[in-house]
N, C-alpha and C positions, 0 to 999 in steps of 0.2 A: 686828346694827349696824355695830359696830367694826371689819368684815371689812378683810382686806387689800385692796388693788386689785385688780382681775385675778382674784378667788375668789368663788364664791358663799356669802351669806351666813356669808361668812370661815370655810370649813369645807373643808377638802381642795384640792386642786390645782386650776388653771383646765382643764377640757377639750381646750385647744388643744398646753398643757403635758402634759399626759396624751398625747396622741395623738404628741407629738412622741416620749417616750420608748419609748410601743411601737414606732412606729419602727426608733427607735436601737438598739432590742435586738431586736426583733423580728426574721423572714425578711426580706431585700431579695428584691425583685422584681428579675429577671434582665433584663439591656438586650437589647434587640434591635436586631440590625445591619440593613441590608440590602445584599444581593449574592447571587451567584448559591447552588445547592445544590453539594456537594460533588459529587452524582454529574454534573452536565453537566460539571466540570471534570475529570474521570476521562481519557475521550478526550485531552485536553489533554495530562496527564501523561503518559500514554503516548505522543505522537507526539513528546512532551521528550526521555523517555526516546531513544526512535530515533536522534536526531538526536544525544544526546549520544554514543550507540553509531556513529554515524557519523564523528563527529570523533573519538574513540576509536580504531577502525579505523583512519582515516588518521595519527593519534600513534606507532601502534603499527611500522605501515610504516617511520616516519621511522626507528624503533628498529630496525628490519630483524625485528624477531616477527611475520614474515607471518602464521602460523597463527593468533597474537592477530587481526592487523586482518582474517584470513577470517570466524574467528570472531566479528566484533562487527559486521560486514556481515550475518551469516548472522544475529543476533539483530536487529538494523535492520527486514529483511526480514521474519519474525516479527512484529515488532510493528508495521510497517504493518499485516498482515494484520488486527488484530484492533482496531486504534481504530476503524476507521469502522465495525466489527459492532457496537462495545461501545457506541460512539457511538448507531448507528439501537437499541439495543437498549436501552435507558435515557433514550431520547427526548434526546438531547444534541447534536442534530447542530445547525451553526449554521456562517454565512460566513466568521468568524473560524478555525473547526477547519479546515473544507476548505482556508483561504490556508494556514493553518501547517503541515499534512499535504502540500503542494505544495509548499513551501519547503525540507521536512523530505525530501520525497524525493529534490528537487535533490540536496541534498548529500550524501544516502545513497544515493544509484544512478546517479546525474549526474556528482559531482562526483568519490566517495570511491574508486569503482574507476579511475576515470580516473586516480587520481593513487597510487593503490597498484601497477597495473601499467605504471607511467610507474617508478616505483622498482624495479618488479621485473624489467623485460625493455628499458626504452628510456633510461632515465638513461645511456647510453655509447652509443648508437646512431646518435648524429649530430645537427644542427643541425636538421633536420626530423623530429625524432623525438617530438616533443611534438605535432605537427599531427593525428594520429591522437588525442589525447588530449582536444584542444580541438574537433575536430568531433564526438566521443560528448558530451561537455557540453552544447555546441552543440544537437544535434539531442533530447539529455533533454531541456531546456530549453522547446524548441519544442513537443516534444511537451506537457509538462507546462501549457504553454500554451493550446496547442490542446483540451486535458481542460479548464482553467480556464472560459475560453470557451463551451465547452459547456454547463457548470453555470450560468452566467449567462443563455445563449440556449440553449434546447436545440431541437437541430433535428426536424422531423420525419420520424422512422425508421420503417420498415415493423417490424412486431411480433417478426417472426423475426429481426431484426439488433439487440436489445437484448442476446441472449445471447452477442455476441461486440465483441472489442476491436477496435481501428480501431489495426493497428501491435502491437506489442509492447509492452506495459504494461512500467514504468520497474523495479520488481522483478526482473524475468523476464530482463529486460535485463540487468540489472547480473547475474544469477547468469551468465547464459550468456556475457557478457565476461569473467568471474572464471575461466575453465573453465581458463586456462592457471597461473592459479595453484591450484586444488584438483590437477590432473595434476601440478603440482611438487612439491606438500605429500605426494602421495600417492606418489611417487618417492622423495624423500628418504626418508620414513616403511620402503620396503620395499628401499630401497639400492639402486638404479636410477638409475647414474649418468647411462647416456647419454639415459633419458627424461626428468630432469631438465635436461639440458643441454638440449634439444628446446624443455621449455616454457620457458626463457627466450630463446628463436629471436624476436629485435626483428621481424623480418615478419611471423611469425604471429601477434605479438600486435598489431601496427600493423590486418594485416589484421582479425583478430576485431574488433576495437576499431570499422573501419569498418565491417563490415558488419554489426554490430550498431545502431549508428546510423543507418544507412539504413531498418531493420526498425521501429526506432522511432518513426521517422517518415514510414513506409509507410502507404498505406491498405488492407494485408493485413488479411481479419476473420480474429479468432482468437478462438477459444473464451475466454471469459471463466469458467466454472468454476461462477458463481452461483447460475445456476436451470441446472445442468445435470441432465436427469433421466438415470439409469442402469437400463435394461432390467435387468429380474429374474433372466432367464438368466445375465445378467454382474454381477450383485451381491455373489456368493459369491467366485468369481474377484477384483473387485476388492479387498473385505474381505483377501483370504489376500495379494494384491500389498504392499499398502498394511505390512501383516504383517509382510510378508518386506524390507521396506524401510527398516522401522522398526527391524529387528533390524540391518539392513547400516550402517543409520545411527547404531548406537550404538557396533557392533564396529568400524566403519572410517569416518565419516563424512566424509572426502574423497574417497575412490572415491565414495561415495551421492552427494553434492553433484556431481560431475563426471556422473555416468550421469544425475543426473538433468536437468541441462544439455541432456544428451545426447538424451534423451526427449522433452524440449521442441521442441527444433528436428526431430525426427522426426514431433512432432504438427500442423505447421504446413500439410504438404500434407492430412492429414485433415479439421483444419479447414476450408480453401478446400472441399474437397470437400462440408463438410457444409454450409457457405453455402452456395455454389451449388446445392444440392440442394433446400434449403429455400425459395431464391429463385425454386425452376422449379414446384414447389410452389403455392406462393403463386400464381405467373403464371399456371399451369392452375386454379386454384381462381376467380382473377380473371375467367376467360374463362365463367364459367360463370355467373355474374353478370350479371345482366341490364346493357345500359348507362342504361338509367334509373330502376336502383336505386342506382346509385353516386354517393358526392357530388361534387357540380360544383368545379372549384379545382382536384380532388385529383388526383395522378400514378399511375399504374398500381400501383407499388411501396406506395405509402400504403393504396392501397384495399384493398390483396392484404394488407395485414398485420392487419388485426382478423380475418383469416379465420385466421390461427392461432394457436394457445392462448397467451393471454396470459401476459406476462411481465416482472416487473419491470428497468427499465432497471439497466445497470451504473454505479454510484458511485464508482467508484475508478480509478486512471489504470493 
């Protein structure tokens, strides 16, 4: 009868107070935060690391550490080849990631190579020596802009064209443009002063920058190697060749990178021949299809595309 207010029958604490005590000394619930999972951030983190590598290469070139500058751009190229694939594996592709990757590519493979080569060979070559660097950077920007426009509104291409890039991609173009730097570093290592002086020739560097700039914005079909199928008889030689190149890369990296640039340029005629052969085969197959079976409003190449084996479109620049 004479219990305390807020208690039951005068005995024991009120249930509300007991619940408060249990909450005070018991296990607290973990708060829930809204946001993206870490897996979706991994590709963007890799892209950010590649961007930092490109900036580090430019800083190393300012200090005259050209070996570190070249190594930084090689690392940026390696990261650029990983971030897109990891994004697809983790199902973390996004419009933001594509735009961020494109901006990183412009700095790492459009601005940084021209900047490094200007300090390497063109700094004291006269007032017009900076023009090839500007042309190279502008052409790389145009190429990446064309690629982004293709992402937002993809064109209807025949299926056989999906295994080809249009023009030299930005990482490969940067590797070819840095050929004089790789040769100069290798000549310095082997104590070959004449070859090192030749690698610093402003005319050679300027011509190479201009050539790569035009190749990047050209419409040449070049292998993308994303869905490239190797015939069975060439699998073992290819594996042996990759192993030999890896051994050379470990023992003599600058020579390996210079050789890789030459090999890539040497593959351009074979890529053109492959593209035209696939196009001729597709047109020949199209001629065998009755005209009434063809879809209205489609070009001959678009009708011939599905007759080839399906391949995923290239998603990198």
